[in-house]
N, C-alpha and C positions, 0 to 999 in steps of 0.2 A: 488570535491576535486581531484587534479592531482596525476598523480603517484611520481611525486617530495615530494608527502606530504606523501606518503606510503610507507617509506622505513626503514632501520635501522638508518640512520642517523639523521632522522627525531625524532626516540625516543631519541637517546642522546641530542639533541639539548632540546628537551622537557625538558630532567632530570635536565640540566644545569639551566634551567629557574626557575625548582621548587624545587632546594634543599633545601632552608629555608622551605618553608612551609611543605614541606615534613617530614622533621625533626621536625618541630611542632606537625605536626598530628599523626605520630608515638610515639613521646615522651609523648603527652599529651592524649595518648587512644583514639582519636578519628575516629579511624576506627572499626566500630563496630564488624566486622565478625572476626577481627583479636584479637580484646578483649575476645571474646566469644569462639572461637575455633583455628582457623587457627594458631596463635603463638604455642600455647600450641602444636598442632598437630606437626607441623614441629620439635618442641624440642622433642617429644616421638618418632618421628620416627628415628630422627638422634640418641639417646642415646639409641634405639632399637638395633643398630649396636656397642654397645659399643666402640666408637672409643676414642683414645686418641689423635690425632689429628684431625682437620678438616679447610677445605679452603670454606669461605663463597664468592661464586661469584655473584657480584651485592650486595653488602653487605648494601649498602646505608649508613645509619648513624650509624650502626655497633649494633644493639639492640640483633641480634642473636648471636653474638660475645659474647657481653658481657655475655648472658644467659647462654651460653656454658659454657662461663668459671667460671660462679659461680657453674658450676655442675662440676668441674674438667677437662673441656676439653680443651686443647690449640688450639687456633682458630686463624685464618688469616682471614682478610677479604679483598677483593679487589673490587673496584667500577672505572669507567671510568671517574666520576664527584669528581674532585679534592674538591669542597666546601662540599662533603658530606664526602669523607675521613677526611676533616678537622674536620668536626664536631665529628666524629668515634673517631681520635686520640684526642680529646680534653677531649672524655668522657671517654678513655682509655677502659681497659679489655681484650686488645688483640693487636695484630699487624694489621696495616691498610695499606694499600699501594694503589696508582692510576695504573689502569692496564685495557685496554681497550679489550672486547671480542678477537678482531683481533689480538692482542699481546698475548694473550692466546693460541689462535689456533696456532699461529707461534712459539710456542714453548719457549717463551720471560719468562713465569714465573716457573723457575726451582726449583721445589719443589715436594715431593710427599706427601701424608697423606691420613689417614685411612678413611676417607670420604669426598667427595665434596658434596657442598650443594648450590642450587639455589633455593631461596624462593620468588617466584614471581618475577622473574627475568630474565626469558628467554621469552621475548615478541616479539624477531624480529625474523627474516626469516634466512638469509645469517650468520650472527652473531652467532645466537644458533648452527645452524647446524656446524659450525665449532669448537664452544666450545666443544659440545659434541663429535663431532670426538677425540679431543684431550684428553676428559676425563680420557679415561683409561689410559693414560700416566702419568696422575696427583695421581694414586691411588696406593697405597701399595698392596702387596698381600692379596687377601681376603677384599679388600676396596669397598666401594659402593658408587654409585652417588643419589643422594637424591633429587628430581625437586617437589616442590610444586607450583602449578599454577591455574590458573583459570579451573572451570570445564566446557569442553566444552558443555555440553548437556544443562548447566544454564545459562553459560555466552553467549551462541551464539545467544538467542533473537530469533526473527522471520527471521532471514536470513536463507539460506540454509545452510544445515550440510555438509560443504565442507571446505576444505583448503583455505584460503585467506587472505588479509589483511583487517583490520577493523578501522574503526573510532575510535580514543580515546574520551574519556568522564571524568570531574572530577566531574560528579555528585554525591552528598552527600558530597562533599568536601567543603572546606571553601572557600571564594571569593579570596584568596590569591592566589590560582592556576590558570593558565593560560596555555594556548597552550597544550591542551593533546596530548600524545604521541599515534601515531597509535598502533596497534598491529596486528601481524600473527596468525591467527585463526588455531587452529590443531584439526582434530578429535581425539578421544582417540585411534582409529588405527593408526592415522599418528603418533602420539608421540610413541605408540608400536614400531612402523615399523623405525622410526627415530632412536630410542634406541635399535634396535637389529643392524641397519646397522652400528651404531657407535662402534658394538662390543660386546653389552652386552647380554649374553644368558638367563639369568633368570632376570624377571622384576615382582615385586611385586606392586600392586595397592591399593592405599587406599582411602577412599571417606569420610573425616570428613562432618559430617553430623551438618547444622546450628541448634541450639538449639532451633530456634524460626520459621524458616520458614520450618523444616523438610525437607530441600532439601541440597543436597551437597554444602559446602561453598567453597570447592578445591577438587582438585585430587592430591594425593601424589603418584609419582613413586620412587621405588627403585630398583634401577638395579646393578646387580653384573653379576660376572663370565665372565670377559671380555677375550679376546685373546689377 
């Protein structure tokens, strides 16, 4: 795999190709860990901060925005893939628009909310760093950034526990998926350092446990107290 295949651009390319099967997988509850624990975990994490308004970055087909709307939260979802935003708008439940992480990092998303959420959507390198640097400016006073992502101690496999690009995989998904996106592995310490370097001084970490494996199904960071 060449370096050209290990980049933020390749992630976006992959999601353009897999928008339709991803929508089917999410809406058909085909992703076991999400159905069992991680969907509920991110909803609970968001509601624990009692937000009135939420921005879902990398919203995909919009399930989280709809789930929050059902609980009285006004949510907006953004995604770089127009096909996913179209699916989200068709289902309704909130406002959805197309926006790249680079556009968000450049300040083109003019809004402030009580919580910025990224649910398994921060898998790149430079694009993620840019979004996190911009995140404090998207938050109201006392707002929170809430991230759910792969738990590095579980997702790292047998490779060295150090930051770096990894090959993607659609193992466990349907045959409709193709060209898996690469992802940038970060250690727990690296995630915390990235958040503090983005201006957040208080970081809570949660580790939702998979009810069948007994291992962390994900890690959730709730970052607050920004400058």
